[in-house]
Z-matrix of the N, CA and C atoms (Angstrom, degrees):
N
C 1 1.450
C 2 1.529 1 109.17
N 3 1.287 2 115.70 1 127.21
C 4 1.454 3 120.74 2 -179.67
C 5 1.527 4 109.32 3 -96.81
N 6 1.315 5 115.44 4 130.46
C 7 1.463 6 120.12 5 179.55
C 8 1.510 7 108.42 6 -119.61
N 9 1.306 8 116.02 7 128.59
C 10 1.464 9 122.17 8 178.43
C 11 1.519 10 108.37 9 -102.33
N 12 1.308 11 116.35 10 121.59
C 13 1.461 12 121.83 11 179.35
C 14 1.525 13 108.25 12 -82.77
N 15 1.304 14 116.46 13 125.76
C 16 1.457 15 122.35 14 -177.71
C 17 1.525 16 109.88 15 -95.17
N 18 1.323 17 116.07 16 121.04
C 19 1.465 18 120.92 17 -177.48
C 20 1.524 19 111.87 18 -61.05
N 21 1.319 20 116.55 19 -36.18
C 22 1.461 21 119.37 20 -178.17
C 23 1.529 22 111.54 21 -71.30
N 24 1.332 23 116.72 22 -30.08
C 25 1.469 24 120.25 23 173.62
C 26 1.522 25 109.68 24 -64.65
N 27 1.320 26 115.59 25 -43.96
C 28 1.466 27 120.71 26 -179.19
C 29 1.529 28 110.20 27 -63.00
N 30 1.327 29 116.23 28 -44.09
C 31 1.468 30 119.99 29 178.40
C 32 1.519 31 110.33 30 -60.70
N 33 1.316 32 116.29 31 -43.48
C 34 1.464 33 120.36 32 -179.86
C 35 1.527 34 111.42 33 -62.61
N 36 1.329 35 116.01 34 -40.65
C 37 1.462 36 120.10 35 179.38
C 38 1.533 37 111.82 36 -68.42
N 39 1.315 38 116.99 37 -33.11
C 40 1.464 39 120.84 38 -176.81
C 41 1.521 40 113.24 39 -90.86
N 42 1.322 41 117.55 40 -6.76
C 43 1.467 42 121.67 41 -174.81
C 44 1.532 43 113.66 42 -55.38
N 45 1.334 44 119.88 43 -43.90
C 46 1.481 45 117.96 44 179.09
C 47 1.537 46 112.62 45 -60.01
N 48 1.320 47 116.93 46 -40.94
C 49 1.467 48 120.72 47 179.61
C 50 1.527 49 110.81 48 -68.19
N 51 1.323 50 116.73 49 -41.67
C 52 1.463 51 120.70 50 178.25
C 53 1.526 52 110.16 51 -60.68
N 54 1.335 53 116.47 52 -47.78
C 55 1.477 54 120.23 53 -179.81
C 56 1.524 55 111.07 54 -59.23
N 57 1.330 56 116.22 55 -41.75
C 58 1.464 57 120.71 56 -179.40
C 59 1.528 58 110.57 57 -63.53
N 60 1.319 59 117.32 58 -42.84
C 61 1.459 60 121.08 59 -178.52
C 62 1.527 61 112.36 60 -72.50
N 63 1.318 62 117.24 61 -26.88
C 64 1.459 63 120.13 62 179.81
C 65 1.527 64 112.36 63 -64.99
N 66 1.322 65 116.84 64 -23.76
C 67 1.464 66 119.40 65 179.03
C 68 1.524 67 112.41 66 -70.09
N 69 1.330 68 117.12 67 -9.11
C 70 1.459 69 120.68 68 175.71
C 71 1.532 70 110.88 69 -85.54
N 72 1.326 71 116.46 70 -2.19
C 73 1.460 72 123.23 71 -177.72
C 74 1.521 73 109.43 72 -110.63
N 75 1.301 74 116.20 73 154.36
C 76 1.465 75 120.66 74 177.05
C 77 1.527 76 109.75 75 -58.63
N 78 1.320 77 116.17 76 141.56
C 79 1.464 78 121.67 77 -176.32
C 80 1.527 79 112.54 78 -56.23
N 81 1.311 80 117.02 79 -32.97
C 82 1.464 81 120.17 80 -178.28
C 83 1.526 82 112.70 81 -70.99
N 84 1.331 83 117.44 82 -18.02
C 85 1.469 84 121.39 83 -177.63
C 86 1.523 85 113.88 84 -104.06
N 87 1.307 86 118.23 85 -7.30
C 88 1.463 87 121.44 86 -172.01
C 89 1.524 88 113.59 87 -61.91
N 90 1.314 89 116.69 88 -46.22
C 91 1.459 90 119.21 89 -176.94
C 92 1.537 91 111.09 90 -64.05
N 93 1.330 92 116.47 91 -43.19
C 94 1.464 93 120.31 92 178.53
C 95 1.523 94 111.13 93 -63.20
N 96 1.322 95 116.28 94 -43.65
C 97 1.454 96 120.61 95 -179.62
C 98 1.528 97 110.86 96 -64.56
N 99 1.318 98 116.95 97 -40.84
C 100 1.469 99 120.22 98 178.48
C 101 1.531 100 110.83 99 -61.55
N 102 1.320 101 116.63 100 -41.71
C 103 1.466 102 120.19 101 178.14
C 104 1.522 103 111.29 102 -64.59
N 105 1.311 104 116.81 103 -40.59
C 106 1.466 105 120.72 104 178.40
C 107 1.530 106 111.19 105 -64.38
N 108 1.329 107 116.03 106 -42.84
C 109 1.464 108 119.74 107 178.68
C 110 1.528 109 111.44 108 -63.09
N 111 1.325 110 116.44 109 -42.90
C 112 1.461 111 120.14 110 178.16
C 113 1.525 112 111.25 111 -62.92
N 114 1.314 113 117.37 112 -39.39
C 115 1.460 114 121.36 113 177.70
C 116 1.527 115 110.72 114 -64.32
N 117 1.326 116 116.89 115 -42.49
C 118 1.468 117 120.60 116 177.75
C 119 1.526 118 111.76 117 -62.85
N 120 1.324 119 116.24 118 -38.55
C 121 1.466 120 119.84 119 177.79
C 122 1.525 121 109.73 120 -63.39
N 123 1.322 122 117.33 121 -46.20
C 124 1.468 123 120.97 122 -179.88
C 125 1.525 124 110.59 123 -60.33
N 126 1.324 125 117.45 124 -44.66
C 127 1.458 126 120.83 125 179.29
C 128 1.525 127 111.68 126 -64.92
N 129 1.325 128 116.92 127 -40.82
C 130 1.462 129 121.18 128 -178.30
C 131 1.519 130 112.02 129 -68.80
N 132 1.309 131 116.81 130 -40.98
C 133 1.465 132 120.57 131 179.96
C 134 1.527 133 109.65 132 -63.15
N 135 1.316 134 116.55 133 -35.00
C 136 1.462 135 120.48 134 178.45
C 137 1.518 136 112.97 135 -65.01
N 138 1.320 137 117.82 136 -23.90
C 139 1.462 138 122.48 137 -179.14
C 140 1.522 139 113.52 138 -86.68
N 141 1.323 140 116.75 139 -17.43
C 142 1.467 141 121.01 140 -176.71
C 143 1.523 142 109.22 141 -77.07
N 144 1.318 143 115.59 142 129.58
C 145 1.460 144 120.92 143 177.71
C 146 1.527 145 108.07 144 -113.06
N 147 1.308 146 115.98 145 97.45
C 148 1.462 147 120.67 146 -176.65
C 149 1.520 148 112.51 147 -69.82
N 150 1.300 149 117.36 148 -28.20
C 151 1.468 150 119.97 149 -177.58
C 152 1.521 151 112.19 150 -71.61
N 153 1.333 152 118.22 151 -19.58
C 154 1.455 153 121.64 152 179.32
C 155 1.522 154 112.66 153 -89.33
N 156 1.318 155 117.02 154 -4.23
C 157 1.455 156 120.16 155 -178.75
C 158 1.528 157 109.88 156 -76.64
N 159 1.328 158 116.04 157 138.51
C 160 1.468 159 118.66 158 177.43
C 161 1.527 160 110.90 159 -72.20
N 162 1.307 161 115.21 160 156.37
C 163 1.464 162 119.66 161 177.16
C 164 1.527 163 108.98 162 -74.48
N 165 1.316 164 115.96 163 168.21
C 166 1.459 165 120.95 164 179.73
C 167 1.528 166 110.69 165 -60.91
N 168 1.328 167 116.63 166 -42.63
C 169 1.467 168 119.95 167 -179.04
C 170 1.525 169 111.35 168 -65.18
N 171 1.339 170 117.98 169 -34.84
C 172 1.465 171 120.79 170 175.56
C 173 1.527 172 110.90 171 -64.51
N 174 1.323 173 116.46 172 -41.02
C 175 1.460 174 120.19 173 178.12
C 176 1.524 175 111.46 174 -63.00
N 177 1.321 176 115.51 175 -43.53
C 178 1.471 177 120.06 176 -179.33
C 179 1.524 178 110.02 177 -64.38
N 180 1.311 179 117.37 178 -40.34
C 181 1.471 180 120.08 179 -179.01
C 182 1.528 181 111.33 180 -65.62
N 183 1.318 182 117.63 181 -29.60
C 184 1.473 183 120.49 182 177.43
C 185 1.519 184 111.49 183 -75.08
N 186 1.312 185 117.51 184 -27.65
C 187 1.463 186 122.05 185 -178.42
C 188 1.524 187 111.51 186 -80.35
N 189 1.336 188 115.91 187 -36.49
C 190 1.468 189 120.04 188 -176.16
C 191 1.527 190 110.91 189 -63.05
N 192 1.315 191 114.98 190 142.51
C 193 1.481 192 120.83 191 -178.51
C 194 1.495 193 109.99 192 -98.79
């Protein structure tokens, strides 16, 4: 099963945390910083390859001695 990670879904899920952290920044910089963070999320999500990730059982088998 192929799963495509949607950058806008990720941004939406992280929006409350982003908004909370933006209050640690000067009000004049918040909008710019929010845009930069959203851009970084979009770029990062594009780099993630979910199909190459091992399954949970594969991970467990590598851990077991």
